VORO-76599 format. One record per atom (N, C-alpha, C, O, CB): z, x, y. Coordinates in steps of 0.2 Angstrom, whole numbers, plus 5000, padded with zeros to 4 digits. Each point is the difference from the previous one (the first is absolute). Glycine has a CB too. Layout:
REM residues N
<<Z; X; Y>>
...
***
This chain:
REM residues 117
<<4343; 4409; 4665>>
<<4995; 5003; 5001>>
<<4998; 5003; 5004>>
<<4996; 5004; 5000>>
<<5002; 4992; 4996>>
<<5007; 5003; 5011>>
<<4999; 5003; 5008>>
<<5002; 5009; 4995>>
<<4995; 5004; 5000>>
<<5011; 4983; 5013>>
<<5000; 5013; 4985>>
<<5000; 5007; 4998>>
<<4995; 5003; 4993>>
<<4998; 5006; 5000>>
<<5016; 4993; 5005>>
<<4984; 4998; 4992>>
<<4995; 5000; 4995>>
<<4996; 5004; 5002>>
<<5000; 5006; 4998>>
<<5002; 4984; 4999>>
<<4994; 5007; 5007>>
<<4995; 5001; 5004>>
<<5001; 5003; 5005>>
<<4996; 4998; 5004>>
<<5000; 4994; 4993>>
<<5007; 5011; 5006>>
<<5000; 5004; 5005>>
<<4999; 4996; 5007>>
<<4999; 5003; 5005>>
<<4997; 5006; 4988>>
<<5005; 4986; 5007>>
<<4997; 4995; 5004>>
<<5004; 5001; 5009>>
<<5005; 4997; 5001>>
<<4994; 4994; 4984>>
<<4998; 5012; 5021>>
<<5003; 5001; 5005>>
<<5002; 4993; 5003>>
<<4996; 4996; 4999>>
<<4998; 5015; 5003>>
<<5011; 4989; 5001>>
<<5002; 4993; 5002>>
<<5006; 5001; 5007>>
<<5002; 5006; 5001>>
<<4997; 4988; 4984>>
<<5001; 5001; 5019>>
<<5005; 5002; 5005>>
<<5006; 4996; 4997>>
<<5005; 5003; 5000>>
<<4988; 5000; 5010>>
<<5006; 4990; 4986>>
<<5004; 4997; 4995>>
<<4997; 4997; 4997>>
<<4995; 4998; 5002>>
<<5012; 5001; 5002>>
<<4995; 4999; 4991>>
<<4998; 4994; 4997>>
<<4997; 4995; 4998>>
<<4995; 4998; 4996>>
<<5009; 5006; 5005>>
<<5000; 4993; 5005>>
<<4994; 4993; 5004>>
<<4994; 5001; 5004>>
<<4996; 4996; 5001>>
<<5013; 4997; 5000>>
<<4991; 5012; 5001>>
<<4994; 5004; 5002>>
<<4993; 4996; 4998>>
<<4998; 5000; 4994>>
<<5008; 5011; 5005>>
<<4990; 4984; 5007>>
<<4994; 4998; 4997>>
<<4996; 5003; 4998>>
<<4999; 5004; 5005>>
<<5001; 4990; 5000>>
<<4997; 5009; 4988>>
<<4995; 5004; 5000>>
<<4997; 5003; 5003>>
<<5000; 5006; 5001>>
<<5000; 4991; 4993>>
<<4994; 4998; 5010>>
<<4997; 5001; 5005>>
<<5003; 5006; 5005>>
<<4995; 5003; 5002>>
<<5002; 4985; 4997>>
<<5007; 5013; 5001>>
<<5002; 5005; 5009>>
<<4999; 5007; 4992>>
<<4999; 5005; 5004>>
<<5015; 4987; 5010>>
<<4986; 5009; 4983>>
<<5001; 5006; 4994>>
<<4994; 5003; 5001>>
<<4995; 4996; 5000>>
<<5013; 4999; 4989>>
<<4990; 5011; 5011>>
<<4995; 5004; 4999>>
<<4994; 4997; 4994>>
<<5001; 4997; 4995>>
<<5009; 5013; 5009>>
<<4983; 4992; 4999>>
<<4996; 4998; 4992>>
<<5001; 5002; 4993>>
<<4998; 4998; 4995>>
<<4995; 5002; 5011>>
<<5011; 5006; 4994>>
<<5002; 5005; 4994>>
<<5006; 4996; 4996>>
<<5000; 5000; 4994>>
<<4997; 5013; 5012>>
<<5010; 4983; 4999>>
<<5003; 4999; 4998>>
<<4999; 4991; 4998>>
<<5004; 4997; 4996>>
<<5002; 5016; 5009>>
<<4989; 4984; 4999>>
<<4997; 4994; 4997>>
<<4999; 4999; 4994>>
<<5003; 4996; 4996>>
<<4992; 5003; 5013>>
<<5000; 5007; 4989>>
<<4997; 5001; 4993>>
<<5006; 5003; 4998>>
<<4997; 5005; 4997>>
<<4990; 4996; 5005>>
<<5017; 5000; 4996>>
<<5005; 5003; 4995>>
<<5005; 4992; 5001>>
<<5002; 4998; 4994>>
<<4998; 5019; 5007>>
<<5002; 4978; 5002>>
<<5001; 4995; 4999>>
<<4998; 4994; 4994>>
<<5002; 4997; 4995>>
<<4999; 5007; 5015>>
<<4989; 4995; 4995>>
<<4998; 4997; 4995>>
<<4999; 5001; 4992>>
<<5001; 4996; 4996>>
<<4997; 5002; 5014>>
<<5001; 5010; 4991>>
<<5002; 5001; 4992>>
<<5007; 4998; 4997>>
<<5001; 4995; 4996>>
<<4991; 5015; 5007>>
<<5012; 4994; 5000>>
<<5006; 4996; 4999>>
<<5001; 4992; 4998>>
<<5004; 4999; 4996>>
<<4998; 5011; 5011>>
<<4996; 4986; 4995>>
<<5001; 4994; 5000>>
<<4997; 4998; 4993>>
<<5003; 4996; 4997>>
<<4997; 5004; 5015>>
<<4993; 5002; 4987>>
<<4997; 4998; 4994>>
<<5002; 5005; 4994>>
<<5000; 4999; 4994>>
<<4992; 4996; 5014>>
<<5009; 5009; 4994>>
<<5007; 5004; 4991>>
<<5004; 4997; 5000>>
<<5002; 4999; 4994>>
<<4998; 5012; 5005>>
<<5005; 4985; 5006>>
<<5005; 4995; 4999>>
<<4999; 4995; 4996>>
<<5005; 4998; 4996>>
<<4997; 5005; 5013>>
<<4992; 4993; 4992>>
<<4996; 4997; 4992>>
<<4998; 5002; 4994>>
<<4996; 4997; 4996>>
<<5002; 4999; 5011>>
<<5005; 5011; 4993>>
<<5000; 5003; 4990>>
<<4992; 4998; 4999>>
<<4998; 4997; 4995>>
<<5018; 4999; 4997>>
<<4979; 5006; 5011>>
<<4994; 4999; 4997>>
<<4998; 5005; 4995>>
<<5004; 5005; 4999>>
<<4992; 4990; 5011>>
<<4996; 5003; 4987>>
<<5000; 5005; 4995>>
<<4993; 5005; 5002>>
<<4999; 5006; 4998>>
<<5007; 4986; 4993>>
<<4991; 5003; 5013>>
<<4995; 5008; 5005>>
<<5001; 4997; 5005>>
<<5001; 4994; 5001>>
<<4988; 5011; 4993>>
<<5011; 4999; 5011>>
<<4999; 4999; 5007>>
<<4993; 5003; 5003>>
<<4998; 5005; 4998>>
<<5016; 4997; 5003>>
<<4982; 4992; 5003>>
<<4995; 5003; 5004>>
<<5000; 5001; 5008>>
<<5001; 4996; 5004>>
<<4995; 4999; 4986>>
<<5002; 5011; 5010>>
<<5000; 5003; 5007>>
<<4995; 5003; 5003>>
<<4997; 5005; 4998>>
<<5013; 4996; 5000>>
<<4987; 4994; 5006>>
<<4994; 5001; 5005>>
<<5000; 5004; 5007>>
<<5002; 4998; 5006>>
<<4995; 4991; 4988>>
<<5002; 5015; 5005>>
<<4999; 5006; 5003>>
<<5011; 5000; 5006>>
<<5001; 4999; 5006>>
<<4978; 4999; 4994>>
<<5025; 5003; 4994>>
<<5005; 5002; 5001>>
<<5004; 5005; 5005>>
<<5006; 5000; 5003>>
<<4991; 4997; 4988>>
<<4997; 5008; 5010>>
<<5002; 5002; 5007>>
<<4998; 5000; 5008>>
<<5002; 5003; 5005>>
<<5000; 5003; 4986>>
<<4991; 4988; 5010>>
<<4996; 5001; 5004>>
<<5005; 4999; 5008>>
<<5004; 4996; 5001>>
<<4984; 4998; 4989>>
<<5011; 5011; 5013>>
<<5001; 4999; 5007>>
<<5009; 5002; 5003>>
<<5003; 4998; 5005>>
<<4985; 4990; 4993>>
<<5014; 5016; 4996>>
<<5008; 5005; 5000>>
<<4997; 5005; 5000>>
<<4995; 5002; 4999>>
<<5014; 4993; 4994>>
<<4999; 5008; 5010>>
<<4997; 5010; 5003>>
<<5000; 5003; 4989>>
<<5000; 4998; 4994>>
<<5012; 5005; 5025>>
<<4987; 5003; 4985>>
<<5002; 5005; 4992>>
<<5005; 5000; 4997>>
<<5000; 5003; 4994>>
<<4995; 5004; 5008>>
<<5012; 4990; 5002>>
<<5004; 5003; 4997>>
<<5004; 4993; 4996>>
<<5003; 5000; 4995>>
<<4997; 5013; 5014>>
<<5000; 4984; 4994>>
<<4998; 4990; 4996>>
<<4996; 4999; 4995>>
<<5002; 4997; 4995>>
<<4997; 5000; 5014>>
<<4995; 5007; 4992>>
<<4996; 5002; 4992>>
<<5003; 5002; 4994>>
<<4999; 4998; 4995>>
<<4994; 5006; 5010>>
<<5010; 5001; 4997>>
<<5006; 5004; 4996>>
<<5004; 4997; 4996>>
<<5000; 5001; 4994>>
<<5001; 5004; 5015>>
<<5002; 4991; 4995>>
<<5005; 4997; 4997>>
<<4996; 4992; 4997>>
<<5004; 4997; 4995>>
<<5006; 5010; 5014>>
<<4985; 4991; 4993>>
<<4997; 4994; 4994>>
<<4998; 5003; 4995>>
<<5000; 4998; 4994>>
<<4996; 4994; 5012>>
<<5004; 5015; 4995>>
<<4996; 5002; 4994>>
<<5005; 5001; 4993>>
<<5001; 4999; 4994>>
<<4990; 5009; 5015>>
<<5013; 4995; 4995>>
<<5008; 5002; 4996>>
<<5001; 4991; 4997>>
<<5001; 4998; 4994>>
<<5007; 5015; 5016>>
<<4991; 4982; 4995>>
<<5005; 4995; 4996>>
<<4995; 4995; 4995>>
<<5001; 4996; 4996>>
<<5008; 5002; 5015>>
<<4984; 5005; 4990>>
<<4994; 4997; 4995>>
<<5003; 5004; 4991>>
<<5001; 4997; 4994>>
<<4986; 5002; 5019>>
<<5013; 5007; 4989>>
<<5001; 5005; 4994>>
<<5006; 4999; 4997>>
<<5000; 5001; 4994>>
<<4993; 5008; 5011>>
<<5012; 4989; 5000>>
<<5006; 4996; 4994>>
<<5000; 4995; 4998>>
<<5004; 4998; 4995>>
<<5002; 5005; 5008>>
<<4987; 4991; 5000>>
<<5003; 4994; 4996>>
<<4996; 5000; 4994>>
<<5000; 4997; 4995>>
<<5003; 4995; 5016>>
<<4991; 5013; 4990>>
<<4996; 5004; 4993>>
<<5004; 5000; 4995>>
<<5001; 4997; 4995>>
<<4993; 5010; 5010>>
<<5010; 5001; 4998>>
<<5004; 4997; 4995>>
<<5006; 4998; 4995>>
<<5002; 5002; 4994>>
<<4991; 5001; 5010>>
<<5010; 4994; 5000>>
<<5002; 4992; 4997>>
<<4995; 4997; 4995>>
<<5002; 4998; 4994>>
<<5004; 4998; 5018>>
<<4989; 5003; 4989>>
<<4994; 4996; 4993>>
<<4998; 4995; 5003>>
<<4998; 4995; 4998>>
<<5007; 5006; 4991>>
<<4995; 5000; 5017>>
<<4999; 4994; 5005>>
<<4990; 5004; 5001>>
<<4998; 5006; 5000>>
<<5019; 4990; 5009>>
<<4979; 4999; 4990>>
<<4993; 4999; 5000>>
<<4997; 5001; 5005>>
<<4999; 4995; 5003>>
<<5003; 4997; 4991>>
<<4995; 5014; 5012>>
<<4997; 4999; 5006>>
<<4992; 5000; 4999>>
<<4996; 5003; 4997>>
<<5013; 5001; 5008>>
<<4990; 4992; 5001>>
<<4991; 4999; 5000>>
<<5002; 5002; 5009>>
<<5003; 4998; 5005>>
<<4990; 4989; 4982>>
<<5001; 5018; 5013>>
<<5001; 5002; 5008>>
<<4990; 5000; 5003>>
<<4994; 5004; 5000>>
<<5022; 5005; 4998>>
<<4986; 4987; 5005>>
<<4994; 5000; 5005>>
<<5000; 5005; 5006>>
<<5006; 5000; 5002>>
<<4993; 4988; 4995>>
<<4997; 5017; 5005>>
<<5000; 5004; 5005>>
<<4992; 5004; 5001>>
<<4997; 5003; 4995>>
<<5017; 4996; 5003>>
<<4984; 5002; 5008>>
<<4997; 5001; 5004>>
<<5001; 5009; 5000>>
<<4995; 5003; 5001>>
<<5005; 4983; 5004>>
<<5006; 5017; 4993>>
<<5001; 5006; 5002>>
<<5001; 5003; 4993>>
<<5005; 4999; 4996>>
<<5001; 4997; 5016>>
<<4990; 5009; 4986>>
<<4997; 5005; 4996>>
<<5006; 5004; 4997>>
<<5002; 5000; 4994>>
<<4987; 5001; 5014>>
<<5015; 5002; 4998>>
<<5005; 5004; 4999>>
<<5006; 4997; 4994>>
<<5003; 5003; 4995>>
<<4993; 5001; 5018>>
<<5004; 4990; 4991>>
<<5004; 4996; 4997>>
<<5001; 4997; 4993>>
<<5005; 4999; 4996>>
<<4994; 4999; 5014>>
<<4993; 5000; 4989>>
<<5000; 5000; 4991>>
<<5001; 5003; 4996>>
<<5003; 4999; 4994>>
<<4992; 4997; 5007>>
<<5001; 5012; 5002>>
<<5001; 5006; 4996>>
<<5007; 5001; 4998>>
<<5003; 5002; 4995>>
<<4987; 5005; 5010>>
<<5013; 4990; 5000>>
<<5008; 5003; 4999>>
<<5006; 4998; 4997>>
<<5005; 5003; 4998>>
<<4992; 5001; 5010>>
<<5000; 4989; 4992>>
<<5005; 4995; 4997>>
<<4996; 4994; 4993>>
<<5002; 4994; 4999>>
<<5007; 5008; 5015>>
<<4986; 5000; 4984>>
<<4996; 4995; 4997>>
<<4999; 5004; 4993>>
<<4997; 5005; 5000>>
<<4998; 4989; 5012>>
<<5007; 5003; 4982>>
<<5000; 4999; 4993>>
<<4992; 5000; 4996>>
<<4999; 5002; 4995>>
<<5013; 4992; 5007>>
<<4984; 5004; 5003>>
<<4993; 4996; 4999>>
<<4997; 4995; 5006>>
<<5001; 4994; 5001>>
<<5004; 5008; 4987>>
<<4991; 5003; 5015>>
<<4997; 4998; 5005>>
<<4993; 4993; 4998>>
<<4995; 5003; 4997>>
<<5010; 5011; 5007>>
<<4994; 4981; 4998>>
<<4994; 4996; 4999>>
<<4996; 5003; 5005>>
<<5004; 5004; 5003>>
<<5001; 4984; 4993>>
<<4989; 5013; 5007>>
<<4997; 4998; 5004>>
<<4995; 4995; 5002>>
<<4996; 4998; 4995>>
<<5007; 5011; 5003>>
<<4996; 4988; 5008>>
<<4996; 4993; 4999>>
<<4994; 5002; 5007>>
<<5002; 5003; 5006>>
<<5010; 4987; 4988>>
<<4983; 5009; 5005>>
<<4994; 5001; 5004>>
<<4997; 4992; 5000>>
<<4998; 4997; 4995>>
<<5000; 5018; 5002>>
<<5001; 4983; 5009>>
<<4996; 4993; 4999>>
<<5004; 4995; 4998>>
<<4997; 4995; 4999>>
<<4994; 5010; 4998>>
<<5015; 4993; 5001>>
<<5004; 4998; 4999>>
<<4999; 5000; 4991>>
<<5003; 4996; 4998>>
<<4998; 4999; 5014>>
<<4995; 5010; 4983>>
<<4999; 5003; 4995>>
<<5006; 5006; 4998>>
<<5001; 5005; 5003>>
<<4987; 4991; 5001>>
<<5015; 5003; 4991>>
<<5002; 5007; 4997>>
<<4996; 5005; 4999>>
<<4996; 4998; 4995>>
<<5011; 4997; 5000>>
<<4991; 5011; 5008>>
<<4997; 5006; 4999>>
<<5003; 5005; 4994>>
<<4996; 5003; 4995>>
<<5001; 4995; 5017>>
<<5009; 5003; 4988>>
<<5001; 5005; 4998>>
<<5010; 4999; 4997>>
<<5003; 4997; 5004>>
<<4984; 5010; 5005>>
<<5015; 4994; 4987>>
<<5006; 5002; 4998>>
<<5003; 5007; 4998>>
<<4998; 5003; 4995>>
<<4999; 4986; 5003>>
<<5008; 5014; 5008>>
<<4999; 5005; 4996>>
<<5010; 5001; 5001>>
<<5004; 4998; 5004>>
<<4980; 5007; 4998>>
<<5017; 5000; 4992>>
<<5005; 5002; 4997>>
<<5003; 5006; 5005>>
<<4997; 5003; 5004>>
<<4999; 4993; 4984>>
<<5013; 5004; 5012>>
<<5003; 5004; 5006>>
<<4997; 5007; 4997>>
<<5000; 5004; 5005>>
<<5013; 4989; 4999>>
<<4985; 5009; 4992>>
<<4999; 5007; 4997>>
<<4994; 4999; 5002>>
<<5002; 4994; 4998>>
<<5005; 5009; 4993>>
<<4987; 4997; 5010>>
<<4994; 5001; 5003>>
<<4998; 4998; 5007>>
<<4995; 5000; 5003>>
<<5003; 4999; 4986>>
<<5009; 4997; 5014>>
<<4998; 4998; 5007>>
<<4999; 5004; 5007>>
<<5005; 5002; 5002>>
<<4999; 4990; 4992>>
<<4991; 5009; 5008>>
<<4999; 5004; 5006>>
<<4997; 4997; 5005>>
<<4999; 4994; 4999>>
<<5000; 5014; 4995>>
<<4999; 4994; 5012>>
<<4998; 4997; 5006>>
<<4991; 4997; 4998>>
<<4998; 4994; 5001>>
<<5012; 5016; 5008>>
<<4988; 4997; 4989>>
<<4993; 4998; 4998>>
<<4998; 4995; 4996>>
<<4995; 4997; 5000>>
<<5004; 5013; 5002>>
<<5006; 4989; 4993>>
<<4996; 4997; 4997>>
<<5003; 4994; 5002>>
<<4995; 4996; 5002>>
<<5001; 5011; 4990>>
<<5010; 4989; 5009>>
<<4999; 4995; 5004>>
<<4995; 4997; 5006>>
<<4996; 4995; 5000>>
<<5014; 5009; 4997>>
<<4991; 5001; 5006>>
<<4993; 4997; 5004>>
<<4993; 5001; 4998>>
<<4995; 4999; 5003>>
<<5011; 5003; 5006>>
<<4993; 5001; 4982>>
<<4994; 4999; 4999>>
<<5000; 4991; 4999>>
<<4997; 4996; 5003>>
<<5002; 5018; 4991>>
<<5006; 4984; 5001>>
<<4999; 4995; 4998>>
<<5001; 4993; 5006>>
<<4999; 4994; 4999>>
<<5004; 5013; 4990>>
<<5000; 4996; 5017>>
<<5001; 4996; 5005>>
<<4992; 4999; 5004>>
<<4999; 4994; 5003>>
<<5014; 5011; 4998>>
<<4983; 4999; 4998>>
<<4992; 5001; 5003>>
<<4995; 4997; 4994>>
<<4994; 4998; 5001>>
<<5009; 5015; 5006>>
<<5000; 4986; 4987>>
<<4997; 4999; 4994>>
<<4994; 5004; 5000>>
<<4994; 4998; 5001>>
<<5010; 4991; 4997>>
<<4997; 5016; 5000>>
<<4996; 5005; 5002>>
<<4998; 5001; 4990>>
<<4995; 5004; 4998>>
<<5011; 5003; 5017>>
***
């Protein structure tokens, strides 16, 4: 998994807490994929990691999806949603206000549903 997910470590027995935020996130994803899930729930998968690590996590998520594993992602980062999601469900005050397919997804449409206009 270290090699497959390009996790940068000093040694295989290093403590996860000593890794960068991006590498910690890749370890978490690798750990869950090792359980062979049908669906992976990712809540803010790139919060607090740098741009380079985000790109690596995006590539991992795309690879996982291409293997037939469903991914449900919760994210407050609009560009992340627009680039990764086949379908976006938008909520406002705890209620679903919109469902947008990739082909029609724009920042403006997502924000319209998020503001419940």
